[in-house]
FIGU-531027 format. One line per 4 residues: number of its first residue (from 1); for each residue x, y, z of N, C-alpha, C, O. Coordinates in steps of 0.1 Angstrom, whole numbers, padded with zeros to 4 digits. Layout:
BEGIN
NUM) X,Y,Z,X,Y,Z,X,Y,Z,X,Y,Z  ...;
//
This chain:
BEGIN
1) -0177,0039,0010,-0172,0026,0011,-0158,0020,0010,-0152,0025,0000  -0152,0012,0016,-0138,0009,0016,-0133,0004,0000,-0121,0007,-0004  -0140,-0003,-0007,-0136,-0011,-0019,-0149,-0012,-0026,-0160,-0012,-0021  -0145,-0013,-0040,-0157,-0016,-0049,-0160,-0030,-0047,-0152,-0037,-0041;
5) -0172,-0035,-0052,-0177,-0049,-0048,-0182,-0055,-0061,-0189,-0049,-0070  -0178,-0068,-0061,-0182,-0075,-0072,-0189,-0088,-0069,-0185,-0095,-0060  -0200,-0093,-0077,-0206,-0104,-0072,-0200,-0118,-0076,-0190,-0117,-0084  -0204,-0130,-0073,-0198,-0142,-0077,-0200,-0142,-0094,-0210,-0138,-0099;
9) -0190,-0147,-0101,-0191,-0147,-0114,-0180,-0158,-0120,-0173,-0164,-0112  -0178,-0159,-0133,-0167,-0169,-0139,-0153,-0163,-0134,-0144,-0171,-0132  -0151,-0151,-0133,-0137,-0146,-0132,-0135,-0147,-0116,-0125,-0153,-0111  -0145,-0140,-0108,-0142,-0141,-0095,-0141,-0153,-0086,-0136,-0153,-0075;
13) -0148,-0164,-0093,-0148,-0178,-0088,-0136,-0186,-0095,-0134,-0198,-0093  -0129,-0180,-0102,-0118,-0187,-0109,-0109,-0192,-0098,-0105,-0186,-0088  -0105,-0206,-0100,-0095,-0210,-0088,-0082,-0205,-0089,-0074,-0208,-0080  -0077,-0199,-0099,-0066,-0192,-0102,-0063,-0180,-0095,-0052,-0176,-0093;
17) -0073,-0174,-0091,-0075,-0161,-0083,-0076,-0163,-0068,-0086,-0166,-0062  -0065,-0161,-0062,-0066,-0161,-0046,-0070,-0149,-0040,-0070,-0139,-0047  -0074,-0149,-0029,-0080,-0138,-0022,-0074,-0137,-0007,-0076,-0146,0001  -0067,-0126,-0004,-0060,-0124,0008,-0064,-0111,0015,-0070,-0102,0008;
21) -0063,-0108,0026,-0064,-0097,0034,-0050,-0095,0039,-0044,-0103,0045  -0046,-0082,0036,-0031,-0079,0040,-0031,-0068,0051,-0039,-0059,0051  -0022,-0070,0060,-0018,-0063,0069,-0028,-0064,0082,-0032,-0056,0090  -0032,-0077,0081,-0043,-0082,0093,-0043,-0097,0092,-0041,-0104,0082;
25) -0045,-0102,0103,-0047,-0118,0106,-0062,-0121,0106,-0066,-0133,0108  -0069,-0110,0104,-0085,-0113,0103,-0089,-0110,0089,-0085,-0100,0084  -0097,-0119,0081,-0103,-0118,0069,-0110,-0105,0066,-0109,-0100,0055  -0117,-0100,0076,-0124,-0088,0078,-0118,-0075,0080,-0123,-0064,0082;
29) -0105,-0078,0081,-0096,-0065,0085,-0086,-0063,0073,-0085,-0072,0064  -0078,-0052,0075,-0068,-0050,0065,-0074,-0048,0053,-0087,-0047,0052  -0066,-0047,0042,-0068,-0045,0027,-0070,-0059,0018,-0061,-0067,0018  -0080,-0061,0012,-0083,-0073,0004,-0073,-0072,-0009,-0072,-0061,-0015;
33) -0068,-0082,-0013,-0060,-0081,-0026,-0062,-0095,-0031,-0062,-0105,-0024  -0062,-0094,-0047,-0063,-0106,-0053,-0049,-0111,-0056,-0040,-0103,-0055  -0047,-0123,-0059,-0034,-0127,-0062,-0036,-0139,-0073,-0043,-0149,-0072  -0028,-0137,-0085,-0030,-0145,-0095,-0017,-0154,-0097,-0009,-0150,-0106;
37) -0013,-0165,-0090,0000,-0170,-0091,0006,-0174,-0105,0018,-0176,-0106  -0002,-0175,-0116,0003,-0180,-0128,-0005,-0173,-0140,-0015,-0179,-0145  0000,-0160,-0142,-0007,-0152,-0152,-0002,-0151,-0162,-0002,-0140,-0168  0007,-0162,-0169,0013,-0163,-0180,0007,-0162,-0192,0013,-0157,-0202;
41) -0007,-0167,-0192,-0016,-0168,-0203,-0024,-0155,-0205,-0030,-0153,-0215  -0023,-0146,-0195,-0031,-0134,-0196,-0025,-0123,-0203,-0013,-0120,-0201  -0032,-0116,-0209,-0026,-0103,-0217,-0032,-0092,-0208,-0041,-0096,-0201  -0027,-0079,-0209,-0031,-0067,-0202,-0046,-0066,-0200,-0051,-0063,-0188;
45) -0054,-0068,-0212,-0068,-0066,-0210,-0074,-0075,-0200,-0082,-0072,-0191  -0071,-0088,-0202,-0075,-0099,-0192,-0072,-0095,-0178,-0080,-0097,-0169  -0059,-0091,-0176,-0055,-0090,-0162,-0065,-0077,-0156,-0071,-0077,-0145  -0065,-0067,-0165,-0074,-0055,-0162,-0089,-0060,-0157,-0094,-0056,-0147;
49) -0095,-0069,-0166,-0108,-0074,-0164,-0108,-0082,-0151,-0117,-0079,-0142  -0100,-0090,-0149,-0101,-0097,-0136,-0100,-0088,-0124,-0109,-0088,-0116  -0091,-0080,-0123,-0090,-0068,-0112,-0103,-0061,-0112,-0110,-0060,-0102  -0107,-0055,-0124,-0121,-0048,-0122,-0132,-0056,-0118,-0141,-0051,-0111;
53) -0133,-0070,-0121,-0144,-0077,-0116,-0143,-0082,-0102,-0153,-0083,-0095  -0130,-0086,-0099,-0129,-0089,-0083,-0131,-0077,-0077,-0136,-0079,-0066  -0127,-0064,-0079,-0131,-0053,-0074,-0123,-0047,-0061,-0126,-0037,-0055  -0113,-0055,-0059,-0103,-0050,-0046,-0095,-0038,-0052,-0095,-0034,-0064;
57) -0087,-0032,-0042,-0080,-0019,-0047,-0070,-0023,-0058,-0067,-0017,-0068  -0064,-0036,-0053,-0054,-0041,-0064,-0054,-0054,-0065,-0058,-0060,-0055  -0048,-0061,-0077,-0048,-0076,-0079,-0034,-0077,-0084,-0029,-0069,-0092  -0027,-0088,-0078,-0012,-0089,-0084,-0012,-0102,-0092,-0018,-0113,-0089;
61) -0006,-0101,-0101,-0004,-0111,-0113,0011,-0115,-0114,0020,-0107,-0116  0013,-0127,-0112,0028,-0133,-0113,0031,-0141,-0126,0025,-0151,-0131  0043,-0136,-0131,0048,-0144,-0143,0062,-0148,-0141,0067,-0143,-0131  0070,-0156,-0149,0084,-0158,-0146,0093,-0146,-0146,0090,-0136,-0153;
65) 0104,-0147,-0137,0111,-0137,-0137,0119,-0132,-0148,0120,-0140,-0157  0126,-0119,-0151,0133,-0116,-0160,0148,-0124,-0159,0153,-0128,-0149  0153,-0125,-0170,0166,-0134,-0172,0175,-0130,-0160,0181,-0138,-0154  0176,-0117,-0158,0186,-0112,-0147,0183,-0117,-0133,0192,-0117,-0124;
69) 0170,-0122,-0130,0166,-0126,-0117,0162,-0140,-0118,0155,-0145,-0109  0166,-0148,-0129,0161,-0162,-0130,0173,-0171,-0125,0181,-0176,-0133  0174,-0173,-0111,0185,-0180,-0105,0183,-0195,-0105,0192,-0202,-0102  0171,-0200,-0107,0167,-0213,-0106,0162,-0219,-0093,0160,-0231,-0090;
73) 0160,-0209,-0084,0154,-0211,-0071,0138,-0214,-0070,0132,-0221,-0061  0132,-0207,-0080,0119,-0208,-0081,0111,-0198,-0072,0099,-0199,-0070  0119,-0188,-0066,0115,-0176,-0057,0117,-0164,-0062,0116,-0154,-0054  0119,-0163,-0077,0119,-0149,-0082,0109,-0149,-0092,0107,-0159,-0100;
77) 0101,-0138,-0093,0090,-0136,-0102,0089,-0123,-0108,0096,-0114,-0102  0082,-0120,-0119,0080,-0109,-0122,0063,-0106,-0118,0055,-0115,-0120  0060,-0094,-0113,0047,-0089,-0108,0043,-0078,-0112,0051,-0068,-0112  0029,-0078,-0115,0023,-0065,-0120,0011,-0064,-0112,0006,-0074,-0107;
81) 0005,-0050,-0111,-0007,-0048,-0102,-0016,-0040,-0111,-0011,-0030,-0117  -0029,-0044,-0110,-0039,-0037,-0116,-0049,-0034,-0104,-0052,-0042,-0095  -0054,-0021,-0107,-0065,-0016,-0097,-0079,-0020,-0106,-0077,-0026,-0117  -0090,-0017,-0102,-0102,-0017,-0110,-0100,-0009,-0124,-0106,-0013,-0134;
85) -0094,0000,-0124,-0094,0010,-0134,-0081,0010,-0142,-0080,0015,-0153  -0071,0006,-0136,-0057,0007,-0144,-0047,0001,-0138,-0048,-0003,-0127  -0035,0000,-0146,-0023,-0007,-0138,-0016,0004,-0130,-0016,0016,-0134  -0010,-0001,-0119,-0002,0007,-0112,0012,0003,-0110,0015,-0008,-0113;
89) 0022,0011,-0105,0038,0008,-0107,0040,-0001,-0095,0048,-0011,-0097  0035,0001,-0082,0037,-0007,-0071,0026,-0007,-0062,0019,0003,-0060  0024,-0018,-0056,0013,-0019,-0045,0018,-0028,-0035,0020,-0040,-0036  0020,-0021,-0022,0025,-0028,-0011,0016,-0039,-0004,0020,-0050,0000;
93) 0003,-0035,-0003,-0003,-0046,0002,-0006,-0059,-0005,-0007,-0069,0001  -0007,-0057,-0019,-0008,-0069,-0029,0005,-0077,-0029,0005,-0089,-0031  0017,-0070,-0025,0031,-0076,-0026,0031,-0085,-0012,0035,-0096,-0012  0026,-0079,-0001,0026,-0086,0012,0016,-0100,0011,0019,-0111,0016;
97) 0005,-0097,0004,-0006,-0109,0004,0001,-0120,-0006,0001,-0132,-0002  0008,-0115,-0018,0014,-0124,-0025,0026,-0133,-0019,0027,-0145,-0021  0035,-0125,-0011,0044,-0131,-0006,0039,-0141,0004,0043,-0153,0002  0030,-0139,0013,0024,-0148,0023,0017,-0161,0015,0017,-0172,0020;
101) 0010,-0158,0002,0004,-0168,-0004,0014,-0178,-0009,0011,-0190,-0011  0027,-0174,-0013,0036,-0179,-0019,0044,-0189,-0010,0047,-0200,-0013  0047,-0183,0004,0054,-0189,0015,0043,-0201,0019,0047,-0212,0022  0031,-0200,0018,0022,-0211,0021,0024,-0224,0013,0023,-0235,0017;
105) 0029,-0219,0000,0029,-0230,-0010,0044,-0234,-0009,0047,-0246,-0010  0054,-0225,-0009,0068,-0230,-0012,0077,-0228,0001,0089,-0231,0000  0073,-0224,0010,0078,-0221,0023,0085,-0207,0024,0089,-0201,0015  0085,-0204,0040,0090,-0191,0041,0105,-0190,0035,0110,-0200,0030;
109) 0111,-0177,0036,0123,-0175,0029,0122,-0162,0022,0113,-0153,0023  0133,-0161,0015,0136,-0149,0005,0126,-0150,-0008,0125,-0160,-0014  0120,-0140,-0011,0115,-0139,-0024,0119,-0125,-0030,0121,-0115,-0023  0120,-0125,-0045,0126,-0112,-0051,0113,-0111,-0065,0109,-0120,-0073;
113) 0109,-0099,-0062,0100,-0097,-0073,0103,-0085,-0083,0106,-0074,-0078  0102,-0086,-0094,0106,-0077,-0104,0091,-0067,-0106,0081,-0073,-0111  0091,-0056,-0103,0079,-0049,-0102,0082,-0037,-0114,0093,-0035,-0118  0071,-0031,-0118,0074,-0020,-0128,0081,-0009,-0123,0087,-0001,-0131;
117) 0081,-0007,-0108,0090,0004,-0102,0103,-0002,-0098,0111,0006,-0092  0107,-0014,-0101,0121,-0019,-0098,0120,-0032,-0089,0109,-0037,-0086  0133,-0036,-0086,0134,-0049,-0080,0129,-0048,-0064,0133,-0038,-0058  0121,-0054,-0060,0115,-0056,-0045,0117,-0068,-0038,0109,-0078,-0039;
121) 0129,-0068,-0031,0130,-0082,-0021,0120,-0083,-0011,0116,-0073,-0005  0116,-0093,-0008,0105,-0096,0002,0111,-0110,0012,0114,-0121,0008  0111,-0107,0025,0115,-0120,0034,0104,-0122,0041,0097,-0113,0045  0101,-0134,0042,0088,-0141,0049,0094,-0149,0060,0101,-0159,0058;
125) 0090,-0145,0072,0093,-0152,0084,0082,-0161,0091,0071,-0157,0090  0083,-0171,0097,0072,-0179,0104,0075,-0178,0118,0086,-0182,0123  0066,-0173,0126,0067,-0174,0140,0054,-0177,0148,0044,-0169,0148  0054,-0188,0153,0042,-0193,0162,0032,-0195,0152,0021,-0191,0153;
129) 0036,-0201,0141,0027,-0204,0131,0021,-0194,0122,0013,-0197,0114  0025,-0181,0124,0020,-0170,0116,0031,-0163,0106,0041,-0159,0110  0027,-0164,0094,0037,-0157,0085,0036,-0142,0083,0026,-0136,0083  0048,-0139,0083,0050,-0122,0083,0060,-0118,0073,0072,-0121,0074;
133) 0054,-0110,0062,0063,-0106,0054,0070,-0093,0054,0063,-0084,0058  0081,-0088,0050,0087,-0075,0049,0092,-0073,0036,0102,-0079,0032  0086,-0064,0030,0092,-0059,0016,0104,-0048,0019,0105,-0042,0030  0112,-0046,0010,0121,-0036,0011,0118,-0026,-0002,0119,-0031,-0013;
137) 0116,-0016,-0001,0111,-0007,-0012,0124,-0003,-0020,0136,-0003,-0016  0120,0001,-0032,0130,0009,-0041,0135,0022,-0034,0130,0027,-0024  0146,0026,-0040,0152,0038,-0033,0142,0052,-0035,0139,0057,-0046  0138,0056,-0025,0128,0066,-0023,0132,0081,-0026,0144,0085,-0025;
141) 0123,0090,-0028,0126,0103,-0034,0114,0112,-0026,0102,0109,-0026  0118,0124,-0020,0109,0132,-0013,0111,0145,-0018,0122,0149,-0020  0101,0153,-0021,0102,0164,-0029,0090,0175,-0022,0082,0169,-0016  0089,0187,-0023,0081,0198,-0019,0069,0197,-0030,0071,0193,-0042;
145) 0056,0201,-0024,0045,0201,-0033,0044,0214,-0037,0047,0224,-0030  0039,0216,-0049,0037,0232,-0053,0025,0238,-0043,0015,0232,-0041  0027,0249,-0040,0015,0256,-0034,0001,0255,-0039,-0010,0252,-0033  0002,0257,-0054,-0012,0255,-0062,-0016,0241,-0061,-0028,0239,-0062;
149) -0009,0232,-0061,-0014,0217,-0062,-0018,0215,-0047,-0028,0208,-0045  -0011,0221,-0036,-0016,0219,-0024,-0029,0225,-0021,-0037,0219,-0015  -0030,0238,-0025,-0044,0243,-0026,-0056,0236,-0031,-0067,0235,-0025  -0054,0230,-0043,-0062,0223,-0049,-0065,0209,-0044,-0077,0204,-0046;
153) -0055,0202,-0037,-0057,0191,-0029,-0065,0195,-0019,-0076,0188,-0019  -0063,0203,-0010,-0072,0207,0001,-0085,0212,-0003,-0094,0210,0005  -0089,0217,-0014,-0101,0222,-0017,-0110,0209,-0021,-0121,0208,-0017  -0103,0199,-0029,-0108,0187,-0031,-0113,0178,-0019,-0123,0171,-0019;
157) -0104,0180,-0008,-0106,0172,0005,-0117,0180,0013,-0123,0174,0021  -0119,0193,0011,-0127,0201,0017,-0121,0204,0031,-0128,0204,0041  -0108,0206,0030,-0100,0208,0043,-0094,0224,0042,-0094,0230,0032  -0090,0228,0054,-0085,0242,0053,-0070,0240,0058,-0067,0230,0064;
161) -0063,0250,0056,-0048,0249,0059,-0049,0248,0075,-0041,0241,0080  -0057,0254,0082,-0056,0253,0097,-0060,0238,0102,-0059,0235,0114  -0064,0230,0091,-0065,0215,0094,-0053,0209,0094,-0053,0197,0097  -0041,0214,0090,-0030,0208,0090,-0022,0209,0101,-0024,0218,0109;
165) -0012,0199,0104,-0003,0200,0115,0010,0206,0110,0017,0201,0101  0013,0216,0115,0024,0224,0107,0038,0217,0111,0048,0221,0105  0038,0207,0122,0051,0201,0125,0054,0190,0114,0065,0186,0113  0043,0185,0105,0046,0176,0095,0041,0182,0081,0031,0178,0076;
169) 0050,0190,0075,0047,0199,0062,0044,0189,0051,0050,0179,0050  0035,0192,0043,0032,0185,0031,0045,0182,0021,0053,0190,0018  0044,0172,0017,0055,0166,0007,0049,0155,-0003,0039,0148,0000  0055,0155,-0013,0054,0144,-0023,0064,0133,-0022,0076,0135,-0025;
173) 0061,0121,-0017,0070,0112,-0013,0070,0099,-0023,0058,0095,-0026  0078,0092,-0027,0079,0081,-0035,0087,0070,-0031,0099,0072,-0027  0083,0058,-0032,0090,0046,-0027,0085,0034,-0036,0084,0023,-0031  0082,0037,-0049,0076,0028,-0059,0065,0034,-0064,0061,0030,-0075;
177) 0058,0043,-0059,0046,0051,-0063,0047,0066,-0057,0055,0068,-0048  0039,0074,-0062,0040,0089,-0057,0028,0090,-0047,0017,0085,-0050  0030,0095,-0037,0018,0098,-0025,0019,0111,-0023,0031,0115,-0022  0010,0120,-0020,0012,0134,-0012,0007,0132,0002,-0005,0128,0006;
181) 0017,0134,0010,0016,0133,0025,0010,0146,0030,0016,0157,0029  -0002,0145,0036,-0008,0155,0043,-0012,0150,0059,-0018,0140,0061  -0006,0159,0068,-0008,0156,0083,-0020,0164,0089,-0020,0176,0090  -0030,0156,0094,-0041,0162,0099,-0036,0167,0115,-0029,0160,0122;
185) -0042,0180,0119,-0038,0185,0130,-0047,0176,0142,-0043,0176,0154  -0056,0170,0138,-0065,0164,0150,-0070,0150,0144,-0073,0149,0132  -0071,0141,0153,-0078,0128,0149,-0091,0130,0145,-0094,0122,0136  -0099,0140,0149,-0111,0141,0144,-0113,0145,0129,-0122,0141,0122;
189) -0102,0154,0126,-0102,0159,0112,-0099,0145,0102,-0105,0144,0091  -0090,0137,0107,-0087,0126,0098,-0099,0118,0098,-0103,0113,0087  -0106,0115,0109,-0117,0106,0108,-0129,0110,0099,-0136,0102,0093  -0131,0123,0097,-0141,0130,0090,-0137,0131,0076,-0135,0143,0073;
193) -0136,0123,0068,-0132,0123,0053,-0143,0123,0045,-0150,0113,0046  -0146,0132,0039,-0155,0136,0028,-0152,0142,0018,-0154,0154,0019  -0146,0137,0006,-0140,0144,-0004,-0146,0145,-0016,-0155,0137,-0019  -0142,0155,-0025,-0146,0154,-0040,-0138,0144,-0048,-0127,0145,-0052;
197) -0147,0133,-0051,-0140,0122,-0058,-0133,0125,-0071,-0121,0121,-0074  -0142,0134,-0079,-0137,0134,-0094,-0128,0145,-0092,-0118,0144,-0099  -0129,0156,-0084,-0119,0167,-0084,-0104,0163,-0080,-0094,0167,-0086  -0103,0154,-0070,-0093,0150,-0064,-0087,0139,-0075,-0075,0139,-0075;
201) -0093,0131,-0081,-0089,0122,-0089,-0083,0129,-0102,-0073,0124,-0107  -0088,0140,-0106,-0083,0147,-0118,-0068,0154,-0113,-0059,0153,-0121  -0067,0159,-0101,-0056,0164,-0095,-0044,0152,-0094,-0033,0153,-0098  -0049,0141,-0089,-0040,0129,-0089,-0035,0125,-0101,-0023,0122,-0102;
205) -0042,0125,-0110,-0039,0120,-0123,-0028,0130,-0130,-0018,0126,-0137  -0031,0144,-0128,-0019,0153,-0133,-0008,0153,-0125,0002,0157,-0131  -0007,0150,-0114,0005,0149,-0107,0011,0134,-0107,0022,0133,-0102  0005,0126,-0110,0010,0111,-0111,0009,0105,-0098,0018,0097,-0095;
209) -0002,0109,-0089,-0002,0104,-0076,-0011,0091,-0075,-0023,0090,-0080  -0006,0081,-0068,-0014,0070,-0065,-0024,0071,-0054,-0035,0066,-0056  -0021,0077,-0043,-0030,0080,-0032,-0025,0094,-0025,-0014,0099,-0028  -0034,0100,-0016,-0033,0109,-0007,-0029,0102,0006,-0037,0095,0010;
213) -0017,0103,0012,-0016,0096,0025,-0018,0107,0035,-0010,0116,0036  -0029,0105,0041,-0034,0114,0054,-0030,0109,0067,-0034,0098,0070  -0022,0116,0075,-0017,0110,0086,-0022,0118,0098,-0025,0129,0098  -0022,0111,0110,-0022,0118,0122,-0014,0112,0133,-0015,0101,0137;
217) -0006,0122,0138,0005,0114,0148,0000,0115,0164,-0005,0125,0170  0002,0103,0168,-0006,0104,0182,0003,0112,0192,0016,0112,0192  -0003,0119,0201,0003,0127,0209,0015,0122,0216,0014,0111,0220  0026,0128,0219,0037,0126,0227,0045,0115,0219,0054,0109,0224;
221) 0041,0113,0206,0049,0103,0198,0060,0112,0189,0059,0124,0188  0069,0107,0185,0079,0111,0176,0090,0118,0183,0097,0125,0177  0091,0116,0194,0104,0121,0201,0115,0109,0203,0110,0098,0206  0127,0110,0201,0135,0101,0204,0138,0091,0191,0135,0095,0180;
225) 0142,0080,0193,0144,0069,0182,0133,0059,0181,0134,0051,0173  0122,0059,0190,0114,0049,0188,0100,0055,0192,0098,0067,0194  0091,0044,0192,0076,0048,0194,0068,0057,0186,0060,0064,0191  0071,0057,0173,0064,0066,0165,0051,0060,0160,0051,0051,0151;
229) 0041,0065,0165,0027,0058,0161,0016,0067,0155,0012,0077,0161  0011,0064,0142,0003,0072,0135,-0008,0066,0130,-0007,0053,0129  -0020,0071,0127,-0031,0066,0122,-0031,0074,0107,-0028,0086,0106  -0035,0067,0098,-0035,0070,0084,-0046,0065,0077,-0052,0056,0082;
233) -0049,0072,0066,-0060,0070,0055,-0054,0073,0041,-0046,0082,0039  -0059,0066,0032,-0053,0068,0017,-0065,0069,0009,-0072,0059,0008  -0070,0080,0004,-0079,0081,-0007,-0073,0076,-0021,-0062,0080,-0024  -0080,0068,-0028,-0075,0061,-0040,-0085,0064,-0052,-0087,0055,-0060;
237) -0090,0076,-0055,-0100,0077,-0064,-0094,0073,-0079,-0102,0069,-0088  -0079,0074,-0080,-0076,0074,-0094,-0076,0056,-0098,-0075,0052,-0110  -0078,0049,-0088,-0080,0034,-0089,-0094,0030,-0089,-0097,0018,-0090  -0103,0039,-0088,-0117,0036,-0088,-0122,0032,-0074,-0133,0027,-0073;
241) -0114,0035,-0063,-0118,0032,-0050,-0118,0044,-0043,-0110,0053,-0045  -0127,0046,-0033,-0130,0057,-0025,-0117,0058,-0016,-0109,0068,-0016  -0116,0047,-0008,-0103,0048,0001,-0096,0032,0003,-0103,0022,0005  -0083,0033,0002,-0074,0022,0003,-0075,0017,0019,-0072,0025,0028;
245) -0079,0006,0022,-0079,0002,0036,-0065,0000,0043,-0064,0004,0055  -0056,-0004,0038,-0041,-0004,0041,-0031,-0003,0031,-0032,-0010,0021  -0023,0005,0032,-0016,0009,0018,-0002,0008,0021,0003,0017,0027  0005,-0003,0017,0020,-0007,0020,0029,0001,0011,0040,0003,0016;
249) 0025,0007,-0001,0032,0014,-0008,0033,0029,-0005,0042,0036,-0010  0022,0035,0004,0022,0047,0010,0031,0047,0023,0038,0057,0027  0031,0035,0030,0037,0034,0042,0050,0035,0039,0057,0042,0048  0058,0030,0027,0071,0029,0024,0074,0043,0021,0085,0048,0025;
253) 0066,0051,0013,0068,0066,0009,0068,0073,0023,0077,0082,0024  0060,0070,0033,0059,0078,0044,0070,0075,0053,0073,0084,0061  0077,0063,0054,0091,0060,0059,0102,0069,0053,0111,0074,0059  0101,0071,0042,0111,0081,0034,0109,0097,0038,0118,0105,0038;
257) 0096,0098,0040,0091,0113,0042,0097,0117,0057,0103,0127,0059  0095,0106,0067,0100,0110,0081,0114,0110,0082,0119,0118,0090  0122,0102,0074,0134,0104,0074,0140,0114,0068,0150,0118,0073  0134,0121,0057,0138,0132,0049,0136,0146,0057,0144,0155,0056;
261) 0127,0145,0065,0123,0157,0075,0132,0157,0087,0134,0168,0093  0137,0146,0089,0146,0145,0103,0137,0142,0115,0139,0147,0127  0126,0135,0113,0115,0134,0123,0120,0121,0131,0116,0119,0142  0129,0113,0125,0133,0101,0133,0148,0099,0129,0153,0104,0119;
265) 0155,0091,0139,0168,0088,0136,0171,0074,0136,0172,0067,0146  0174,0069,0123,0174,0054,0124,0186,0049,0132,0196,0056,0132  0186,0037,0138,0172,0028,0135,0161,0031,0141,0162,0032,0153  0149,0032,0136,0138,0037,0140,0126,0026,0136,0128,0019,0126;
269) 0114,0025,0142,0102,0016,0137,0090,0025,0138,0087,0030,0149  0082,0028,0127,0070,0034,0128,0058,0024,0128,0058,0015,0120  0049,0026,0136,0036,0017,0136,0024,0027,0130,0021,0038,0134  0019,0021,0120,0007,0028,0113,-0005,0020,0115,-0005,0008,0112;
273) -0016,0026,0120,-0029,0022,0120,-0037,0027,0111,-0040,0039,0110  -0043,0018,0103,-0050,0021,0091,-0064,0012,0090,-0064,0001,0095  -0073,0017,0084,-0086,0011,0082,-0096,0009,0094,-0107,0003,0093  -0092,0015,0105,-0101,0017,0116,-0116,0024,0113,-0127,0020,0117;
277) -0111,0035,0105,-0124,0043,0101,-0133,0038,0093,-0144,0043,0092  -0128,0027,0085,-0136,0020,0075,-0142,0007,0082,-0150,0002,0075  -0138,0002,0094,-0142,-0011,0100,-0133,-0020,0095,-0136,-0032,0098  -0122,-0018,0089,-0113,-0028,0084,-0100,-0025,0090,-0091,-0020,0083;
281) -0098,-0029,0104,-0086,-0025,0111,-0072,-0032,0105,-0073,-0044,0103  -0061,-0024,0102,-0050,-0030,0099,-0037,-0025,0106,-0037,-0014,0111  -0025,-0032,0106,-0015,-0027,0112,-0003,-0029,0104,-0001,-0040,0099  0006,-0017,0101,0015,-0017,0091,0028,-0013,0100,0026,-0005,0109;
285) 0041,-0021,0099,0050,-0015,0105,0062,-0011,0096,0066,-0019,0087  0067,0000,0097,0078,0005,0089,0091,0007,0097,0093,0015,0106  0100,-0002,0092,0114,0000,0099,0125,0007,0089,0127,0004,0077  0133,0017,0096,0141,0024,0090,0155,0023,0096,0157,0024,0107;
289) 0165,0018,0084,0178,0012,0092,0189,0022,0088,0188,0028,0078  0198,0022,0095,0210,0031,0094,0218,0027,0080,0222,0015,0077  0221,0038,0074,0229,0034,0062,0221,0029,0050,0227,0026,0040  0208,0027,0051,0199,0021,0040,0188,0031,0039,0180,0033,0049;
293) 0186,0038,0027,0177,0048,0024,0162,0042,0023,0151,0049,0024  0162,0030,0020,0148,0024,0016,0141,0021,0029,0146,0021,0041  0127,0018,0026,0120,0015,0037,0117,0002,0037,0117,-0004,0026  0114,-0005,0049,0111,-0020,0051,0098,-0021,0058,0097,-0018,0070;
297) 0089,-0024,0050,0073,-0025,0055,0071,-0039,0058,0076,-0048,0050  0064,-0043,0068,0060,-0056,0074,0045,-0056,0076,0038,-0046,0079  0041,-0069,0074,0027,-0070,0078,0023,-0086,0076,0031,-0093,0069  0012,-0090,0081,0008,-0104,0079,-0003,-0103,0069,-0007,-0092,0065;
301) -0009,-0115,0064,-0019,-0117,0054,-0026,-0129,0058,-0019,-0139,0061  -0042,-0129,0057,-0048,-0141,0057,-0057,-0144,0046,-0061,-0134,0039  -0060,-0156,0043,-0071,-0161,0034,-0084,-0156,0036,-0088,-0156,0048  -0092,-0150,0025,-0103,-0145,0025,-0111,-0157,0021,-0110,-0161,0009;
305) -0120,-0162,0030,-0129,-0176,0023,-0138,-0171,0014,-0143,-0160,0016  -0140,-0178,0005,-0148,-0177,-0006,-0146,-0164,-0014,-0135,-0160,-0017  -0158,-0156,-0017,-0158,-0143,-0022,-0161,-0133,-0012,-0162,-0121,-0016  -0162,-0136,0000,-0165,-0124,0011,-0155,-0115,0012,-0144,-0118,0011;
309) -0158,-0102,0014,-0151,-0091,0016,-0155,-0081,0027,-0149,-0071,0030;
//
């Protein structure tokens, strides 16, 4: 299943907890996220309890900004992210959801979030009545994966080396959180995901990975400066979730990955389709700009009525 599920309760029906689907304009698509606009009275245990009971892959909690970002505009915040099992350093889809939720209340424009991974600016624009948020990642890092770790990841996925696309070699990429990028040779391999949950979770904890970012590049794409289209999936067992339906942090890391390998020449835009194999289709856009090593990840978000997911 795509996300853990929780029934109606005192926590999930709390009006302080907003529910949005990120990277989709359909509540049944994209990735559900919880947003708590005022978490000033909550300690870590309370935030984790809300995230666990809500059951989405992440819930975002907002408190006032640190002094260095407190400019009096009311558009700067401290943000923390909790999965049902633990706090995570950065979550892209919950950032997009939070930015849209705030824009609906205080208007489009520039926002600044102090995250555990660093400062993340977000710009929200309105076009034809639709709010679209673009986050700018922290500066990324891309490194090779150790052969033994790659072997263990493939064993946990029940993949063979022949299942990988040699044109997109494995790497660990970071743009706020660490992700192991593995490229499938075929769309069928990507679609057939049936992995060892506990074994993969153990490896990911040891390597401090947030997800595995599994990708497949559409044929004929990746040449020139534009038209880079990928289908992606993100197992997330360390968060207590079998699979994340749309993963902005991994998209940011993947942008750094394709740049580091010379697969694109900025300016370039990547189009990532995610969630289709889960029945929750979402669309993520990653912009790579000349002279800027960071990734710029864009998407929409929409309210989830009631507690439906």
